[in-house]
OpenMM code with the backbone's topology and positions (N, CA, C; nanometers):
from openmm import Vec3, app, unit

residues = "MET GLU THR LYS GLU ILE ILE LEU ASP ALA SER VAL VAL ILE LYS TRP PHE THR GLU GLU VAL ASP HIS GLU LYS ALA LYS GLN ILE ARG ASP ASP PHE ILE ASN GLN LYS LEU SER ILE ILE LEU PRO ASP LEU ALA LEU TYR GLU ILE ALA ASN ALA LEU ARG TYR ASN PRO LYS PHE THR LYS GLU ASP VAL ASP ASN ALA ILE ASN SER ILE LEU ASP MET ASP LEU THR ILE THR VAL PRO THR THR ASN VAL LEU PHE ARG ALA SER GLU ILE ALA PHE LYS THR ASN SER THR PHE TYR ASP SER PHE TYR ALA ALA LEU ALA SER GLU LEU ASN ALA GLU PHE ILE THR ALA ASP LYS LYS LEU HIS MET ARG ILE LYS LYS SER VAL THR ALA ALA SER LEU LEU GLU GLU TYR".split()
positions = [
    Vec3(-1.1575, 1.6581, 1.4628),
    Vec3(-1.0919, 1.5310, 1.4870),
    Vec3(-1.0000, 1.4962, 1.3869),
    Vec3(-0.8743, 1.4563, 1.4002),
    Vec3(-0.7792, 1.4430, 1.2622),
    Vec3(-0.8170, 1.3165, 1.2391),
    Vec3(-0.7844, 1.3304, 1.0889),
    Vec3(-0.8250, 1.1944, 1.0059),
    Vec3(-0.6782, 1.1372, 0.9992),
    Vec3(-0.7144, 0.9570, 1.0175),
    Vec3(-0.5889, 0.8971, 1.0651),
    Vec3(-0.5435, 0.8728, 0.8756),
    Vec3(-0.3865, 0.8826, 0.8761),
    Vec3(-0.3379, 0.8433, 0.7894),
    Vec3(-0.2814, 0.7312, 0.7656),
    Vec3(-0.3148, 0.6362, 0.6561),
    Vec3(-0.2663, 0.5185, 0.6356),
    Vec3(-0.1683, 0.5004, 0.4939),
    Vec3(-0.0584, 0.4412, 0.4992),
    Vec3(-0.0109, 0.4122, 0.3974),
    Vec3(-0.0366, 0.2346, 0.3237),
    Vec3(-0.0841, 0.2463, 0.2102),
    Vec3(-0.1303, 0.0946, 0.2005),
    Vec3(-0.0312, 0.0453, 0.0901),
    Vec3(-0.0141, -0.1381, 0.1444),
    Vec3(0.0798, -0.1723, 0.0195),
    Vec3(0.0043, -0.1846, -0.0948),
    Vec3(0.0944, -0.2234, -0.2171),
    Vec3(0.0394, -0.2435, -0.3372),
    Vec3(-0.0792, -0.3958, -0.3080),
    Vec3(-0.0344, -0.4686, -0.2304),
    Vec3(-0.1108, -0.6102, -0.1934),
    Vec3(-0.2366, -0.6005, -0.1688),
    Vec3(-0.2834, -0.4705, -0.0701),
    Vec3(-0.4027, -0.4436, -0.0318),
    Vec3(-0.4649, -0.3715, -0.1166),
    Vec3(-0.4260, -0.2952, -0.2132),
    Vec3(-0.5215, -0.2467, -0.3068),
    Vec3(-0.5162, -0.3062, -0.4028),
    Vec3(-0.4666, -0.4421, -0.4689),
    Vec3(-0.5109, -0.4941, -0.5451),
    Vec3(-0.6079, -0.5950, -0.4799),
    Vec3(-0.6557, -0.5864, -0.3806),
    Vec3(-0.7423, -0.6816, -0.3445),
    Vec3(-0.9235, -0.6033, -0.3901),
    Vec3(-0.9082, -0.4755, -0.3859),
    Vec3(-1.0138, -0.4007, -0.4377),
    Vec3(-1.0817, -0.4682, -0.5139),
    Vec3(-0.9609, -0.5379, -0.6185),
    Vec3(-1.0410, -0.5597, -0.7983),
    Vec3(-0.9884, -0.6853, -0.7730),
    Vec3(-1.0039, -0.7791, -0.6860),
    Vec3(-1.0216, -0.9277, -0.6957),
    Vec3(-1.1027, -1.0016, -0.5858),
    Vec3(-1.1119, -1.1721, -0.5793),
    Vec3(-1.1578, -1.1763, -0.4752),
    Vec3(-1.0750, -1.2531, -0.3678),
    Vec3(-0.9523, -1.2394, -0.4064),
    Vec3(-0.8239, -1.2676, -0.2547),
    Vec3(-0.8703, -1.2764, -0.1126),
    Vec3(-0.7830, -1.3451, -0.0676),
    Vec3(-0.8263, -1.3685, 0.1073),
    Vec3(-0.8006, -1.2163, 0.1604),
    Vec3(-0.8944, -1.1944, 0.2276),
    Vec3(-0.9143, -1.0540, 0.2990),
    Vec3(-0.9630, -0.9525, 0.2436),
    Vec3(-0.9921, -0.9900, 0.0703),
    Vec3(-1.0445, -0.8736, 0.0031),
    Vec3(-1.1723, -0.7514, 0.0567),
    Vec3(-1.2205, -0.8712, 0.1283),
    Vec3(-1.3586, -0.7678, 0.2218),
    Vec3(-1.3072, -0.6703, 0.3170),
    Vec3(-1.2232, -0.7104, 0.3848),
    Vec3(-1.1409, -0.5795, 0.4689),
    Vec3(-1.0838, -0.4857, 0.3883),
    Vec3(-0.9852, -0.5311, 0.2697),
    Vec3(-0.9494, -0.4239, 0.1855),
    Vec3(-1.0662, -0.3125, 0.1117),
    Vec3(-1.1845, -0.3538, 0.0924),
    Vec3(-1.2787, -0.3217, 0.0758),
    Vec3(-1.3260, -0.2184, 0.1829),
    Vec3(-1.2952, -0.2491, 0.2981),
    Vec3(-1.3455, -0.1686, 0.4054),
    Vec3(-1.2371, -0.0678, 0.4293),
    Vec3(-1.1425, -0.0954, 0.3915),
    Vec3(-1.0462, 0.0383, 0.3879),
    Vec3(-1.0648, 0.1504, 0.3101),
    Vec3(-1.1033, 0.0837, 0.1750),
    Vec3(-1.1683, 0.1808, 0.0529),
    Vec3(-1.2728, 0.2655, 0.0864),
    Vec3(-1.3755, 0.1729, 0.1449),
    Vec3(-1.4994, 0.2343, 0.2315),
    Vec3(-1.4894, 0.3500, 0.3309),
    Vec3(-1.4109, 0.3456, 0.4445),
    Vec3(-1.3520, 0.4114, 0.5266),
    Vec3(-1.3344, 0.4986, 0.4425),
    Vec3(-1.2089, 0.5414, 0.3483),
    Vec3(-1.1587, 0.6216, 0.2912),
    Vec3(-1.2948, 0.7427, 0.1953),
    Vec3(-1.3610, 0.6500, 0.1101),
    Vec3(-1.4930, 0.7083, 0.1020),
    Vec3(-1.5422, 0.7481, 0.2031),
    Vec3(-1.5908, 0.7349, 0.3136),
    Vec3(-1.6507, 0.7763, 0.4248),
    Vec3(-1.5931, 0.8740, 0.4808),
    Vec3(-1.4529, 0.9411, 0.4586),
    Vec3(-1.3679, 1.0435, 0.5269),
    Vec3(-1.3239, 0.9795, 0.6845),
    Vec3(-1.3092, 0.8359, 0.6976),
    Vec3(-1.2682, 0.7878, 0.7867),
    Vec3(-1.1159, 0.7928, 0.8468),
    Vec3(-1.0475, 0.8066, 0.7172),
    Vec3(-0.9402, 0.7911, 0.7145),
    Vec3(-0.8598, 0.8335, 0.5872),
    Vec3(-0.7490, 0.8625, 0.5760),
    Vec3(-0.6646, 0.9326, 0.4492),
    Vec3(-0.5438, 0.8103, 0.4032),
    Vec3(-0.5822, 0.7712, 0.2878),
    Vec3(-0.4801, 0.6605, 0.2233),
    Vec3(-0.3854, 0.7741, 0.1455),
    Vec3(-0.2570, 0.7003, 0.1350),
    Vec3(-0.1312, 0.7774, 0.0930),
    Vec3(-0.0384, 0.6407, 0.0412),
    Vec3(-0.0515, 0.6802, -0.1044),
    Vec3(0.0389, 0.5430, -0.1808),
    Vec3(0.1597, 0.6500, -0.2244),
    Vec3(0.2700, 0.5555, -0.2298),
    Vec3(0.3722, 0.5923, -0.3498),
    Vec3(0.3313, 0.5567, -0.4564),
    Vec3(0.4010, 0.6830, -0.5452),
    Vec3(0.3543, 0.6082, -0.7310),
    Vec3(0.3782, 0.5079, -0.7183),
    Vec3(0.5104, 0.4233, -0.6507),
    Vec3(0.5333, 0.2950, -0.7134),
    Vec3(0.4519, 0.1938, -0.7020),
    Vec3(0.3163, 0.2254, -0.6219),
    Vec3(0.2310, 0.1605, -0.6204),
    Vec3(0.1415, 0.1055, -0.7116),
    Vec3(0.1323, 0.2416, -0.7869),
    Vec3(0.0538, 0.2441, -0.9394),
    Vec3(0.1086, 0.1247, -1.0145),
    Vec3(0.2643, 0.1462, -1.0137),
    Vec3(0.3025, 0.0303, -1.1301),
    Vec3(0.3416, -0.1554, -1.1028),
    Vec3(0.3254, -0.1191, -0.9232),
    Vec3(0.2945, -0.2663, -0.8726),
    Vec3(0.1563, -0.3314, -0.9005),
    Vec3(0.0589, -0.2295, -0.8730),
    Vec3(-0.0702, -0.2804, -0.8678),
    Vec3(-0.0954, -0.3056, -1.0341),
    Vec3(-0.0636, -0.1934, -1.1342),
    Vec3(-0.0795, -0.2533, -1.2527),
    Vec3(-0.0406, -0.3709, -1.3091),
    Vec3(0.1203, -0.4074, -1.2527),
    Vec3(0.1546, -0.5300, -1.2775),
    Vec3(0.0952, -0.6124, -1.2616),
    Vec3(0.0357, -0.6451, -1.1209),
    Vec3(0.0297, -0.8198, -1.0624),
    Vec3(-0.1243, -0.7562, -1.1042),
    Vec3(-0.2005, -0.6952, -1.2044),
    Vec3(-0.3387, -0.7372, -1.2160),
    Vec3(-0.3260, -0.7612, -1.3834),
    Vec3(-0.2465, -0.7051, -1.4653),
    Vec3(-0.1742, -0.7255, -1.5823),
    Vec3(-0.1550, -0.8974, -1.5803),
    Vec3(-0.0684, -0.9488, -1.5147),
    Vec3(-0.0351, -1.0739, -1.4931),
    Vec3(-0.1584, -1.2200, -1.4301),
    Vec3(-0.2753, -1.1226, -1.4061),
    Vec3(-0.3897, -1.1909, -1.3449),
    Vec3(-0.4848, -1.2213, -1.4725),
    Vec3(-0.4635, -1.3656, -1.4812),
    Vec3(-0.5266, -1.4281, -1.5894),
    Vec3(-0.6790, -1.3756, -1.6301),
    Vec3(-0.7387, -1.3344, -1.5489),
    Vec3(-0.8933, -1.2840, -1.5330),
    Vec3(-0.8872, -1.1193, -1.5569),
    Vec3(-0.7975, -1.1022, -1.6030),
    Vec3(-0.7869, -0.9738, -1.6230),
    Vec3(-0.7534, -0.8784, -1.7642),
    Vec3(-0.8440, -0.8543, -1.8568),
    Vec3(-0.8253, -0.8171, -1.9722),
    Vec3(-0.7398, -0.6838, -1.9808),
    Vec3(-0.7081, -0.6086, -2.0878),
    Vec3(-0.6086, -0.4957, -2.0739),
    Vec3(-0.7029, -0.3612, -2.0193),
    Vec3(-0.8318, -0.3847, -2.1076),
    Vec3(-0.9310, -0.3140, -2.0210),
    Vec3(-0.9630, -0.3389, -1.8680),
    Vec3(-0.9732, -0.4321, -1.8355),
    Vec3(-0.9910, -0.4209, -1.6737),
    Vec3(-0.8633, -0.3570, -1.6174),
    Vec3(-0.7539, -0.3743, -1.6531),
    Vec3(-0.6268, -0.3307, -1.5892),
    Vec3(-0.6493, -0.1489, -1.5904),
    Vec3(-0.6791, -0.0982, -1.7446),
    Vec3(-0.7239, 0.0304, -1.7598),
    Vec3(-0.8191, 0.1004, -1.6594),
    Vec3(-0.9369, 0.0079, -1.6254),
    Vec3(-1.0295, 0.0493, -1.5468),
    Vec3(-0.9932, 0.0882, -1.3867),
    Vec3(-0.8912, -0.0472, -1.3375),
    Vec3(-0.8834, -0.0546, -1.1727),
    Vec3(-0.7912, 0.0779, -1.2073),
    Vec3(-0.6789, 0.1281, -1.2846),
    Vec3(-0.5921, 0.2584, -1.2668),
    Vec3(-0.6963, 0.3150, -1.2529),
    Vec3(-0.7804, 0.3856, -1.3338),
    Vec3(-0.8558, 0.5062, -1.2975),
    Vec3(-0.9290, 0.5028, -1.2126),
    Vec3(-0.9939, 0.4021, -1.1609),
    Vec3(-1.0720, 0.3784, -1.0582),
    Vec3(-1.0020, 0.4186, -0.9190),
    Vec3(-0.8503, 0.3849, -0.9075),
    Vec3(-0.7812, 0.4400, -0.8766),
    Vec3(-0.7262, 0.6206, -0.8342),
    Vec3(-0.7270, 0.6087, -0.9598),
    Vec3(-0.6953, 0.7611, -0.9723),
    Vec3(-0.8170, 0.8851, -0.9614),
    Vec3(-0.9082, 0.7942, -0.9955),
    Vec3(-1.0345, 0.8652, -0.9926),
    Vec3(-1.0655, 0.9079, -0.8054),
    Vec3(-1.0297, 0.7999, -0.7047),
    Vec3(-1.0579, 0.8261, -0.5462),
    Vec3(-1.0108, 0.9392, -0.5043),
    Vec3(-0.8992, 1.0067, -0.6275),
    Vec3(-0.8432, 1.1129, -0.5342),
    Vec3(-0.8040, 1.0677, -0.4390),
    Vec3(-0.7041, 0.9863, -0.4242),
    Vec3(-0.5959, 0.9653, -0.3044),
    Vec3(-0.4961, 1.0251, -0.2874),
    Vec3(-0.3780, 1.0585, -0.1976),
    Vec3(-0.2727, 1.1365, -0.2045),
    Vec3(-0.1523, 1.0151, -0.2750),
    Vec3(-0.1107, 1.0439, -0.3662),
    Vec3(0.0220, 0.9595, -0.4493),
    Vec3(0.0895, 1.0536, -0.4312),
    Vec3(0.2348, 1.0285, -0.3173),
    Vec3(0.3562, 1.0932, -0.3197),
    Vec3(0.4594, 1.0334, -0.4200),
    Vec3(0.5196, 1.1033, -0.4159),
    Vec3(0.6668, 1.0773, -0.5105),
    Vec3(0.8048, 1.0748, -0.4128),
    Vec3(0.9119, 1.0344, -0.4220),
    Vec3(0.9964, 0.9928, -0.3211),
    Vec3(1.0912, 1.1035, -0.3020),
    Vec3(1.1131, 1.1233, -0.1846),
    Vec3(1.2085, 1.2233, -0.1592),
    Vec3(1.3521, 1.1785, -0.0792),
    Vec3(1.4405, 1.2227, -0.0825),
    Vec3(1.5609, 1.2284, -0.0320),
    Vec3(1.5694, 1.1489, 0.1480),
    Vec3(1.5036, 1.2026, 0.1952),
    Vec3(1.4916, 1.1113, 0.3280),
    Vec3(1.4316, 0.9921, 0.3322),
    Vec3(1.3502, 0.9795, 0.2414),
    Vec3(1.2522, 0.8316, 0.2471),
    Vec3(1.3068, 0.7479, 0.1984),
    Vec3(1.3899, 0.7724, 0.0535),
    Vec3(1.4692, 0.6817, -0.0122),
    Vec3(1.5966, 0.6453, 0.0722),
    Vec3(1.6567, 0.7379, 0.1664),
    Vec3(1.7898, 0.7149, 0.2311),
    Vec3(1.6794, 0.6120, 0.3686),
    Vec3(1.5877, 0.6564, 0.3966),
    Vec3(1.4880, 0.5555, 0.4864),
    Vec3(1.4822, 0.3813, 0.4535),
    Vec3(1.4436, 0.4120, 0.3116),
    Vec3(1.4021, 0.2939, 0.2669),
    Vec3(1.5352, 0.1994, 0.2772),
    Vec3(1.6436, 0.2682, 0.1855),
    Vec3(1.7858, 0.1613, 0.1795),
    Vec3(1.8425, 0.1541, 0.3292),
    Vec3(1.8051, 0.2111, 0.4234),
    Vec3(1.8366, 0.1639, 0.5578),
    Vec3(1.7703, 0.0503, 0.5929),
    Vec3(1.6203, 0.0735, 0.6045),
    Vec3(1.5526, -0.0520, 0.6423),
    Vec3(1.5604, -0.2163, 0.5575),
    Vec3(1.5778, -0.1547, 0.4174),
    Vec3(1.6244, -0.2667, 0.3224),
    Vec3(1.7064, -0.3537, 0.3707),
    Vec3(1.8658, -0.2948, 0.3915),
    Vec3(1.9507, -0.3347, 0.4475),
    Vec3(1.9344, -0.4212, 0.5578),
    Vec3(1.8922, -0.3446, 0.6467),
    Vec3(1.8348, -0.4033, 0.8109),
    Vec3(1.7551, -0.5040, 0.8085),
    Vec3(1.6499, -0.4753, 0.7252),
    Vec3(1.5566, -0.6507, 0.7726),
    Vec3(1.5861, -0.7415, 0.6361),
    Vec3(1.6749, -0.7114, 0.4982),
    Vec3(1.7022, -0.8016, 0.4107),
    Vec3(1.5844, -0.7842, 0.3341),
    Vec3(1.5220, -0.6768, 0.2928),
    Vec3(1.4023, -0.6681, 0.2139),
    Vec3(1.4677, -0.6099, 0.0834),
    Vec3(1.3479, -0.6116, 0.0245),
    Vec3(1.3357, -0.5512, -0.1505),
    Vec3(1.3615, -0.3711, -0.0656),
    Vec3(1.3912, -0.2937, -0.1746),
    Vec3(1.4024, -0.1681, -0.1516),
    Vec3(1.2673, -0.0872, -0.1909),
    Vec3(1.1897, -0.1730, -0.2951),
    Vec3(1.0565, -0.1066, -0.3068),
    Vec3(0.9757, -0.1692, -0.1860),
    Vec3(1.0012, -0.2562, -0.1484),
    Vec3(0.9030, -0.3086, -0.0391),
    Vec3(0.9518, -0.1988, 0.1007),
    Vec3(1.0754, -0.2071, 0.1507),
    Vec3(1.1144, -0.0835, 0.2113),
    Vec3(1.0463, 0.0298, 0.1912),
    Vec3(1.0656, 0.0639, 0.0906),
    Vec3(1.0014, 0.2165, 0.0322),
    Vec3(0.8752, 0.2415, 0.0773),
    Vec3(0.7778, 0.1704, 0.1029),
    Vec3(0.6734, 0.1864, 0.1842),
    Vec3(0.6373, 0.1868, 0.3602),
    Vec3(0.7346, 0.1143, 0.4027),
    Vec3(0.7754, 0.1114, 0.5650),
    Vec3(0.8394, 0.2419, 0.6010),
    Vec3(0.9400, 0.2972, 0.4907),
    Vec3(0.9988, 0.4200, 0.4636),
    Vec3(0.8884, 0.5276, 0.4734),
    Vec3(0.8091, 0.5268, 0.4182),
    Vec3(0.6914, 0.6291, 0.3794),
    Vec3(0.6491, 0.6170, 0.5444),
    Vec3(0.5500, 0.5333, 0.5372),
    Vec3(0.4896, 0.5131, 0.6570),
    Vec3(0.5649, 0.5901, 0.7966),
    Vec3(0.7016, 0.5862, 0.8285),
    Vec3(0.8045, 0.6236, 0.9322),
    Vec3(0.8082, 0.7412, 0.8878),
    Vec3(0.8207, 0.7854, 0.8171),
    Vec3(0.8451, 0.9491, 0.7677),
    Vec3(0.7332, 1.0324, 0.7983),
    Vec3(0.6122, 0.9783, 0.7424),
    Vec3(0.4800, 1.0368, 0.7764),
    Vec3(0.4148, 0.9929, 0.8875),
    Vec3(0.5001, 0.9344, 0.9434),
    Vec3(0.4388, 0.8987, 1.0998),
    Vec3(0.2966, 0.8387, 1.0908),
    Vec3(0.2886, 0.7481, 0.9800),
    Vec3(0.1565, 0.6958, 0.9456),
    Vec3(0.1288, 0.5720, 0.9436),
    Vec3(0.0053, 0.4914, 0.9662),
    Vec3(0.0190, 0.3581, 0.9723),
    Vec3(0.0396, 0.2713, 0.8416),
    Vec3(0.1472, 0.1570, 0.8499),
    Vec3(0.1356, 0.1041, 0.6945),
    Vec3(0.0781, -0.0591, 0.7324),
    Vec3(0.0148, -0.0625, 0.6349),
    Vec3(-0.0842, -0.1869, 0.6405),
    Vec3(-0.0536, -0.2731, 0.4791),
    Vec3(0.0145, -0.3844, 0.5178),
    Vec3(-0.0007, -0.4886, 0.4257),
    Vec3(-0.0421, -0.6081, 0.4304),
    Vec3(-0.0977, -0.6654, 0.2976),
    Vec3(-0.1353, -0.7950, 0.3144),
    Vec3(-0.0141, -0.9319, 0.3283),
    Vec3(0.0884, -0.8883, 0.3101),
    Vec3(0.2050, -0.9920, 0.2789),
    Vec3(0.2229, -1.0209, 0.4324),
    Vec3(0.2278, -1.1517, 0.4727),
    Vec3(0.2803, -1.1871, 0.6179),
    Vec3(0.4462, -1.1390, 0.6151),
    Vec3(0.4861, -1.2259, 0.5145),
    Vec3(0.6665, -1.2464, 0.5099),
    Vec3(0.7299, -1.0810, 0.5556),
    Vec3(0.6458, -0.9805, 0.4309),
    Vec3(0.7188, -0.8676, 0.4415),
    Vec3(0.6748, -0.7941, 0.5985),
    Vec3(0.5528, -0.7709, 0.6160),
    Vec3(0.5270, -0.7487, 0.7704),
    Vec3(0.6300, -0.8654, 0.8745),
    Vec3(0.6428, -0.9635, 0.8748),
    Vec3(0.7283, -1.0141, 0.9735),
    Vec3(0.8461, -0.9421, 0.9987),
    Vec3(0.8844, -0.8864, 0.8403),
    Vec3(1.0607, -0.8478, 0.8740),
    Vec3(1.0722, -0.7040, 0.8801),
    Vec3(0.9595, -0.6218, 0.8692),
    Vec3(0.9790, -0.4654, 0.8605),
    Vec3(0.9278, -0.4318, 1.0380),
    Vec3(0.8215, -0.5299, 1.1043),
    Vec3(0.7577, -0.4791, 1.2223),
    Vec3(0.8576, -0.4136, 1.2929),
    Vec3(0.9616, -0.4129, 1.3052),
    Vec3(1.0405, -0.3661, 1.4194),
    Vec3(1.0886, -0.2121, 1.3883),
    Vec3(1.0867, -0.1907, 1.2415),
    Vec3(1.1517, -0.0846, 1.1852),
    Vec3(1.0776, -0.0020, 1.1847),
    Vec3(0.9472, -0.0240, 1.1715),
    Vec3(0.8534, 0.0835, 1.1366),
    Vec3(0.7495, 0.1146, 1.2848),
    Vec3(0.7195, 0.2104, 1.3411),
    Vec3(0.6369, 0.1939, 1.4660),
    Vec3(0.4971, 0.1408, 1.4298),
    Vec3(0.4341, 0.1882, 1.3515),
    Vec3(0.3175, 0.1353, 1.2958),
    Vec3(0.2734, -0.0121, 1.1688),
    Vec3(0.3580, -0.0715, 1.2022),
    Vec3(0.3147, -0.1355, 1.0509),
    Vec3(0.2176, -0.2850, 1.1285),
    Vec3(0.0910, -0.2971, 1.0098),
    Vec3(0.0269, -0.4129, 1.0637),
    Vec3(-0.0515, -0.4765, 0.9555),
    Vec3(-0.1088, -0.5607, 0.9564),
    Vec3(-0.1589, -0.7068, 0.8596),
    Vec3(-0.2952, -0.6465, 0.8209),
    Vec3(-0.3485, -0.6700, 0.7096),
    Vec3(-0.4507, -0.6405, 0.6567),
    Vec3(-0.5563, -0.7415, 0.6923),
    Vec3(-0.5183, -0.8498, 0.7421),
    Vec3(-0.6389, -0.9267, 0.8252),
    Vec3(-0.6526, -0.8882, 0.9358),
    Vec3(-0.5953, -0.7959, 1.0521),
    Vec3(-0.5940, -0.7257, 1.1473),
    Vec3(-0.7267, -0.6074, 1.1565),
    Vec3(-0.7196, -0.5530, 1.0444),
    Vec3(-0.7879, -0.4552, 1.0404),
    Vec3(-0.9606, -0.4605, 1.0694),
] * unit.nanometer
topology = app.Topology()
chain = topology.addChain("A")
for resn in residues:
    res = topology.addResidue(resn, chain)
    for name in ("N", "CA", "C"):
        topology.addAtom(name, app.Element.getBySymbol(name[0]), res)
């Protein structure tokens, strides 16, 4: 049986470390990965976004942020670097949907890899859902 591949938006991974809305669903995705029910792919960009969001969370110290980063890296997720095709597709999606380039990059990566894109960002989902075959909200997981 082939493992389902998903691209996670940083908004989902952040919930592994916080008590935000739908954090239980985010943690279920993490548990499904640990139990080898799915494969998680993150663009390298996600690491910066996650670390930055946690850095500006008043409940997090430098050590907390470092521990979160180590936790993500220790999971041995697939972390990708941009390819020309994905960058061009991200540009296309950004202009077509009036989205930021970095938000569009997640959608472009999902499109390129024929993977599901999961985000907790409802506004982003509304903008890009027509540009990506499989885009879903975390709350639907």
